C-alpha positions in Angstrom: -0.7 -65.1 78.0 -0.2 -61.9 80.0 2.5 -60.8 77.6 0.2 -61.4 74.6 -2.5 -59.3 76.2 0.1 -56.6 76.7 0.8 -56.7 73.0 -2.8 -56.7 71.9 -4.1 -54.2 74.4 -2.8 -51.0 72.6 -4.1 -52.3 69.3 -7.6 -52.8 70.5 -7.5 -49.7 72.7 -7.1 -47.6 69.5 -10.0 -49.4 68.0 -12.2 -48.6 71.0 -10.9 -45.0 71.0 -12.3 -44.7 67.4 -15.6 -46.1 68.6 -15.8 -43.7 71.5 -14.9 -40.8 69.3 -17.7 -41.6 66.9 -20.3 -42.2 69.6 -19.4 -38.9 71.3 -19.5 -37.0 68.0 -15.9 -35.8 68.4 -14.6 -34.2 66.3 -17.6 -34.7 64.0 -19.1 -37.8 62.5 -19.0 -36.4 59.0 -15.2 -36.9 59.1 -15.2 -40.7 59.1 -16.1 -41.2 55.4 -13.1 -39.1 54.3 -10.8 -40.7 56.8 -11.8 -44.2 55.5 -11.0 -43.0 52.0 -7.7 -41.6 53.2 -6.8 -44.9 54.7 -8.0 -47.0 51.6 -6.5 -44.8 48.9 -3.4 -43.3 50.5 -2.2 -44.6 53.8 -2.8 -48.4 53.3 -1.2 -48.3 49.8 1.7 -46.3 51.1 2.2 -48.9 53.9 2.1 -51.8 51.4 4.5 -50.1 49.0 6.9 -49.2 51.7 7.0 -52.7 53.2 7.3 -54.5 49.9 10.0 -52.1 48.8 12.2 -53.2 51.7 11.2 -56.9 51.9 14.0 -59.4 51.2 12.4 -61.2 48.2 15.5 -63.3 47.5 14.4 -66.1 49.8 12.4 -68.3 47.4 11.8 -71.2 49.9 10.6 -68.9 52.7 8.5 -66.8 50.3 6.9 -69.7 48.6 6.2 -71.6 51.8 4.6 -68.6 53.5 2.9 -67.2 50.4 1.4 -70.5 49.1 0.1 -71.4 52.5 -1.7 -68.1 52.9 -3.1 -68.0 49.4 -4.1 -71.7 49.7 -6.1 -70.9 52.9 -7.9 -68.1 51.0 -8.7 -70.3 48.0 -9.8 -73.3 50.1 -12.1 -71.0 52.2 -13.7 -69.6 49.0 -14.3 -73.2 47.8 -15.8 -74.2 51.1 -18.3 -71.3 50.8 -19.1 -71.9 47.1 -22.2 -74.1 47.7 -23.7 -71.7 50.2 -26.2 -70.0 47.8 -27.6 -73.3 46.3 -27.6 -75.3 49.5 -29.1 -72.7 51.8 -30.7 -70.2 49.4 -28.4 -67.3 50.5 -29.0 -64.3 48.2 -26.1 -63.1 46.1 -25.3 -59.9 47.9 -25.3 -61.6 51.3 -23.2 -64.5 49.9 -20.6 -62.0 48.6 -20.4 -60.4 52.1 -19.9 -63.8 53.7 -17.1 -64.6 51.3 -15.4 -61.2 52.0 -15.9 -61.6 55.7 -14.2 -65.0 55.7 -11.4 -64.5 53.2 -10.3 -60.9 53.6 -8.1 -59.8 56.5 -7.5 -56.6 58.4 -4.0 -55.5 57.6 -4.0 -52.6 60.0 -4.6 -54.9 63.0 -2.2 -57.6 61.7 0.6 -55.1 61.2 0.0 -53.5 64.5 0.3 -56.8 66.3 3.3 -58.0 64.3 5.2 -54.8 64.8 4.6 -55.0 68.6 5.5 -58.7 68.8 8.3 -59.1 66.3 9.6 -55.7 65.3 11.2 -55.0 61.9 11.9 -58.7 61.2 8.3 -59.5 61.6 7.2 -56.5 59.4 9.5 -57.8 56.6 7.7 -61.1 56.7 4.4 -59.3 56.9 5.3 -57.5 53.7 5.7 -60.9 51.9 2.3 -62.0 53.3 0.8 -58.7 52.0 2.2 -59.3 48.6 0.5 -62.6 48.3 -2.8 -62.2 50.3 -3.8 -58.7 49.2 -4.0 -59.4 45.4 -5.8 -62.7 45.9 -8.3 -61.3 48.4 -9.1 -58.3 46.2 -9.4 -60.4 43.0 -11.8 -62.8 44.7 -13.8 -60.1 46.4 -14.2 -57.8 43.3 -15.2 -60.8 41.2 -17.6 -62.4 43.6 -19.2 -59.1 44.8 -19.8 -57.8 41.3 -21.1 -61.2 40.0 -23.3 -61.9 43.0 -25.0 -58.5 42.8 -26.1 -59.1 39.2 -23.4 -56.8 37.9 -21.1 -59.6 36.6 -18.4 -57.7 34.7 -16.9 -58.7 31.4 -13.3 -59.6 31.4 -12.2 -56.1 30.2 -14.4 -54.5 32.9 -13.0 -56.9 35.5 -9.5 -56.0 34.4 -10.3 -52.3 34.8 -11.8 -52.7 38.2 -8.7 -54.6 39.4 -6.3 -52.2 37.7 -7.9 -49.3 39.5 -7.7 -51.0 42.9 -5.3 -49.0 45.1 -4.2 -52.0 47.1 -3.3 -54.1 44.0 -1.5 -51.1 42.5 0.6 -50.8 45.7 1.5 -54.5 45.6 2.6 -54.2 42.0 4.6 -51.0 42.5 6.3 -52.2 45.7 7.2 -55.6 44.3 8.3 -54.2 40.9 10.6 -51.6 42.5 12.1 -54.2 44.8 12.7 -56.9 42.2 13.9 -54.6 39.5 16.5 -53.0 41.8 15.3 -49.5 40.7 14.3 -48.5 44.2 13.0 -45.0 45.0 14.5 -41.6 45.5 15.3 -41.3 49.2 12.9 -38.4 49.9 10.2 -40.4 48.3 11.0 -43.3 50.6 10.9 -40.9 53.5 7.4 -39.7 52.4 6.2 -43.3 52.2 7.6 -44.0 55.7 5.7 -41.1 57.2 2.5 -42.2 55.6 3.1 -45.8 56.6 3.7 -44.8 60.2 0.4 -42.9 60.3 -1.5 -45.7 58.6 -1.6 -48.2 61.5 -2.8 -45.7 64.2 -5.2 -43.8 62.0 -6.4 -47.1 60.4 -7.1 -48.7 63.8 -9.0 -45.6 65.0 -11.0 -45.7 61.8 -11.8 -49.3 62.3 -13.4 -48.5 65.7 -15.4 -45.6 64.2 -16.7 -48.1 61.6 -18.1 -50.6 64.1 -21.9 -50.6 64.0 -24.2 -52.8 66.2 -27.6 -52.1 64.5 -27.3 -54.8 61.9 -26.2 -57.6 64.2 -29.8 -58.7 65.1 -30.4 -59.9 61.6 -28.7 -62.8 59.8 -27.4 -64.3 63.0 -26.7 -67.7 61.3 -24.5 -66.1 58.6 -22.7 -63.9 61.2 -21.9 -66.9 63.4 -20.8 -69.0 60.4 -18.6 -66.3 58.9 -17.0 -65.4 62.3 -16.1 -69.0 63.1 -14.7 -69.5 59.6 -12.6 -66.3 59.7 -11.3 -66.5 63.2 -10.8 -70.2 63.5 -11.0 -71.8 60.1 -8.5 -69.5 58.3 -5.7 -69.8 60.8 -6.3 -73.6 60.9 -6.0 -73.8 57.1 -2.9 -71.7 57.2 -1.3 -73.8 60.0 -1.9 -77.0 58.0 -0.4 -75.4 54.9 2.6 -74.0 56.6 3.3 -77.2 58.5 3.2 -79.1 55.2 5.5 -76.5 53.5 8.0 -76.6 56.4 7.4 -73.1 57.6 8.6 -72.5 61.2 9.5 -69.9 63.8 8.6 -66.2 63.3 7.4 -66.9 59.8 4.8 -69.3 61.1 3.7 -66.8 63.7 3.3 -64.1 61.1 1.2 -66.4 58.9 -1.1 -67.2 61.9 -1.5 -63.5 62.8 -2.4 -62.6 59.2 -5.1 -65.2 59.1 -6.5 -64.9 62.7 -7.3 -61.2 62.5 -10.9 -60.1 61.8 -12.1 -59.1 58.4 -11.1 -55.9 56.6 -13.0 -52.7 56.8 -12.3 -52.1 53.1 -14.8 -54.9 52.5 -17.6 -52.5 53.5 -16.4 -49.9 50.9 -16.3 -52.6 48.2 -19.8 -53.9 49.2 -21.1 -50.3 48.9 -19.4 -49.7 45.5 -20.4 -53.0 43.8 -23.8 -53.8 45.2 -23.0 -56.2 48.0 -24.9 -56.3 51.3 -23.2 -53.4 53.1 -25.3 -53.8 56.2 -24.4 -57.4 56.7 -20.8 -56.6 55.9 -20.7 -54.0 58.7 -22.2 -56.5 61.1 -19.6 -59.1 60.1 -16.7 -56.7 60.7 -18.1 -55.5 64.0 -18.7 -59.0 65.4 -15.4 -60.4 64.1 -13.5 -57.5 65.6 -15.1 -57.8 69.0 -14.8 -61.6 69.1 -11.2 -61.5 68.0 -10.3 -59.7 71.3 -11.0 -63.1 72.9 -9.8 -65.5 70.2 -6.5 -63.9 69.2 -4.8 -64.1 72.7 -5.6 -67.8 72.8 -4.5 -68.6 69.3 -1.3 -66.6 69.6 -0.5 -68.2 73.0 -0.8 -71.6 71.5 1.1 -70.6 68.3 4.1 -69.3 70.3 4.2 -72.4 72.4 4.0 -74.5 69.2 7.0 -72.8 67.6 8.9 -72.6 70.8 9.1 -68.8 71.1 
């Protein structure tokens, strides 16, 4: 357990550094909006493209076992939450934030932990997880947020929203360049590597700067439900799927990390853009991030013992 804390401590230290910077007003609170856009539109896509470009995609059994397990956990979670509006009268915008909070995952935290725990071999597996989870999470989120806010898009509109999503574009580009064998000019790969290296540290600091406590007092029931489903329900679903698919070792650990991390800060941007409940979304991200400091060491300790690492 002490070793796991040693891995997680630098990751969460950067998050709290971001929070401290925002609270102190250094270097200026008007910078965090542009920083979030930089992460969402440039750094995170560069990281996804770089990792998928290098991933070994010629392992069909491993890829399908890991990928289907992770996608399955996302789809099952979305189905579990489907009756929420009718059974409990949850308004559409709040419902869409709950779905995002339970289904989406924070890639910056996941990659920071995987890099520290497993190094390059873990990041290669994480790239495969990214290729499966990012498109599904974004398609589900865009569709549900837009529909729940009364802005249900037509199929052409939905297609345009998805085609303009930088994370989906990055997945398509990275996978396409990898599978086609085209690759990239070496200086372009070097540029992606520099941006990718910056993405985790800047992304984690930006996560901390985006933690807000004001909205936590309202919607306590939804916050507790979403946090439990995200931090415990998602890794449990993934573990069941990976066990059934015969996934073991480092691959199993990567799958658990990707599902046990808190929700993505990009969910807040999407809620703002498409009429979701941004205040609730901020509260869900904040509570999930803070609680994960406690849950992740326990989950990872059990996981490493389970796989014999």
